[in-house]
C-alpha positions, 0 to 999 in steps of 0.5 A: 772263840765266839766268832768261829763258833757264830761262822759254823752255826749262824746258818738258818734252816732256809739256808741250810735246806737250800744248801741241801737241796744244792748238793743233792742236785750236784750229786743227782746229776753228777755235777762237781762245782769246782769243775762244772761249766758255766752252763752246767753251774747255771743249770744246777743253780736254776733246778736248786732254785726251783726245788727250793721254792717248791719246798719253802711253798710246801712247807709255809702251806702257801700257794706262792707261784714259783718261777719257772726253769729259766723263765724271767716271770712266774709261769705256775702256782704250786698246788696245795 
């Protein structure tokens, strides 16, 4: 039973935040992950990453740079 409990309770707050944003983006853009094309999946993953990084920067009160949408490197810093 302890193994089952761990499976359902081991997520961190950061994990839960990422999944909340992920599912919100799927709903917002009408994407069903199991039926999504590779392009749709890439879009949802990227928009989730950006929103997650912004939310983490807000929560931590840091001005950590956030890599732009599909950019290879940081293109902007969030404003505190």
